C-alpha positions as CSV (number, residue, x, y, z in Angstrom):
1,M,0.0,0.0,0.0
2,Q,1.4,3.4,-1.0
3,K,1.9,5.9,1.8
4,S,0.2,9.3,1.6
5,K,2.0,12.6,0.9
6,N,1.1,13.7,4.4
7,Y,2.8,10.6,5.8
8,W,6.1,11.5,4.2
9,I,5.8,15.3,5.1
10,E,5.2,14.4,8.8
11,Q,7.7,11.5,9.0
12,L,10.5,13.3,7.3
13,N,9.7,16.7,8.8
14,L,9.5,18.3,5.4
15,L,9.0,22.1,5.1
16,P,7.7,24.2,2.2
17,H,10.4,24.9,-0.5
18,P,10.6,28.4,-2.2
19,E,10.4,26.8,-5.7
20,G,7.4,24.6,-4.7
21,G,7.0,21.2,-2.9
22,Y,8.4,20.3,0.4
23,Y,12.0,19.5,1.4
24,K,14.4,18.6,4.2
25,T,18.2,19.0,3.9
26,V,20.0,15.8,4.8
27,P,23.4,15.9,6.6
28,Q,26.2,17.4,4.5
29,P,29.7,16.1,4.2
30,A,32.4,17.7,6.3
31,E,34.7,18.0,3.2
32,Q,34.7,21.5,1.6
33,I,35.8,22.6,-1.8
34,T,36.6,26.0,-3.3
35,T,34.5,27.0,-6.3
36,E,35.6,28.8,-9.4
37,D,34.5,32.1,-7.8
38,Q,36.6,31.3,-4.7
39,R,33.7,30.4,-2.4
40,E,34.0,27.6,0.2
41,R,31.2,25.1,-0.3
42,P,30.3,21.5,0.9
43,L,31.5,18.9,-1.6
44,Y,27.8,18.1,-2.2
45,T,24.4,18.7,-0.6
46,S,21.3,16.6,-0.8
47,I,17.6,17.0,0.1
48,Y,14.5,14.9,0.4
49,F,12.0,16.6,-2.0
50,L,8.2,15.9,-2.2
51,L,6.2,17.3,-5.0
52,S,2.4,17.2,-5.5
53,Q,-0.2,18.2,-8.0
54,E,-0.9,21.4,-6.1
55,S,2.8,22.1,-5.4
56,P,5.1,21.4,-8.3
57,S,8.7,22.5,-8.7
58,H,8.6,25.8,-10.6
59,F,11.0,26.7,-13.3
60,H,14.5,27.6,-12.0
61,R,18.2,27.3,-13.0
62,L,21.3,26.2,-11.1
63,K,25.0,26.7,-11.7
64,S,25.7,23.1,-10.9
65,D,24.4,19.7,-12.1
66,E,21.6,18.3,-10.0
67,I,20.9,14.6,-9.7
68,W,17.3,13.5,-9.0
69,Y,16.6,10.1,-7.4
70,F,13.1,8.6,-7.3
71,H,12.0,7.0,-4.0
72,A,8.2,6.7,-3.7
73,G,4.8,7.8,-5.0
74,D,3.8,8.6,-8.5
75,P,6.0,9.3,-11.6
76,L,6.9,12.9,-12.2
77,T,8.0,14.7,-15.3
78,I,11.2,16.9,-15.3
79,H,10.6,19.7,-17.9
80,L,13.8,21.1,-19.3
81,L,14.3,24.3,-21.3
82,Y,17.8,24.4,-22.8
83,P,19.7,27.6,-23.7
84,D,19.6,26.7,-27.4
85,G,15.7,26.9,-27.2
86,H,14.8,23.2,-27.3
87,Y,12.5,21.6,-24.8
88,E,12.7,18.1,-23.3
89,Q,10.8,15.9,-20.8
90,V,12.2,13.1,-18.7
91,K,9.9,10.8,-16.7
92,L,11.2,9.9,-13.3
93,G,9.6,6.9,-11.7
94,S,9.9,3.2,-11.1
95,S,8.2,1.8,-14.2
96,I,11.2,1.1,-16.3
97,E,9.0,-0.7,-18.8
98,N,7.1,2.6,-19.3
99,K,10.4,4.4,-20.1
100,E,10.7,6.0,-16.6
101,V,14.1,6.4,-15.1
102,L,15.1,5.9,-11.4
103,Q,17.6,8.8,-11.5
104,Y,18.4,11.7,-13.8
105,T,21.0,14.4,-13.9
106,V,19.8,17.9,-14.8
107,P,22.7,19.7,-16.5
108,K,23.9,22.9,-15.0
109,G,22.5,26.0,-16.8
110,V,19.3,24.4,-18.0
111,I,16.1,25.9,-16.8
112,F,13.9,23.2,-15.3
113,G,10.8,22.4,-13.3
114,S,8.9,19.2,-12.4
115,S,5.3,18.2,-12.2
116,I,3.3,15.1,-11.1
117,E,1.5,13.2,-13.8
118,E,-2.1,14.2,-14.2
119,N,-3.6,11.2,-12.5
120,G,-0.9,11.2,-9.7
121,D,-0.9,12.6,-6.2
122,Y,2.8,13.0,-5.2
123,A,6.4,11.9,-5.8
124,L,9.1,11.6,-3.2
125,V,12.6,12.1,-4.6
126,S,16.1,13.1,-3.4
127,C,18.1,15.8,-5.1
128,M,21.9,16.0,-4.9
129,V,23.9,19.1,-6.0
130,A,27.7,19.1,-6.4
131,P,29.4,21.3,-5.4
132,G,26.9,21.9,-2.6
133,F,23.8,24.0,-3.2
134,D,23.9,27.7,-2.5
135,Y,21.0,30.2,-3.0
136,Q,23.5,32.5,-4.8
137,D,23.5,29.8,-7.6
138,F,19.6,29.5,-7.7
139,E,17.5,31.6,-10.1
140,L,13.6,31.5,-10.3
141,F,11.8,32.7,-13.4
142,T,8.5,34.4,-14.1
143,Q,6.2,33.5,-16.9
144,A,6.9,36.7,-18.7
145,Q,10.7,36.1,-18.6
146,L,10.4,32.6,-20.0
147,L,7.8,33.4,-22.6
148,E,10.1,36.0,-24.1
149,V,12.8,33.4,-24.7
150,Y,10.6,30.3,-25.2
151,P,7.3,31.5,-26.7
152,H,6.6,28.1,-28.3
153,Q,6.5,26.5,-24.8
154,R,3.6,28.6,-23.5
155,E,1.5,25.7,-22.0
156,V,4.3,24.3,-19.8
157,I,5.6,27.8,-18.8
158,R,2.1,28.8,-17.7
159,K,1.9,25.6,-15.6
160,L,5.4,25.8,-14.0
161,A,6.5,29.4,-13.9
162,F,5.3,31.9,-11.3
163,E,3.3,35.0,-12.6
164,S,5.4,37.0,-10.1
165,L,8.2,35.7,-7.9
166,P,7.4,34.9,-4.3
167,D,8.9,37.0,-1.6
């Protein structure tokens, strides 16, 4: 029997994430690295991340690769907007026979967001960023910003980009 999204939110003590969904940071490694811009960062960071129909991951961009690992719930779609203008979808889930993947690496510099399949309720994943995540490397987008660059992706942009950025 599949657990409910509230079960995971309560058991893992997940909190609302600024881009959507719920998250909890897991312990970071003690090892630090120096980035190209001379900042000290953890070697990597990782979070539990729960997304639902009403709380998807809105379009954002990172300066590092991010690896997504599927754990539980329903499949989700990672929507990718590449700098060269093309759009791609990747299905993250456990039904390999349905061309879902258990993990996927989102390349640095690609704008992306994630949504639960229409008949689904939630997905529980982990996300790992190396070097470690820093909000200075995180950029959210409005619908207007993305429609200017990706006008042919209107439907997914309206679904996964904020009309105005949250405070």
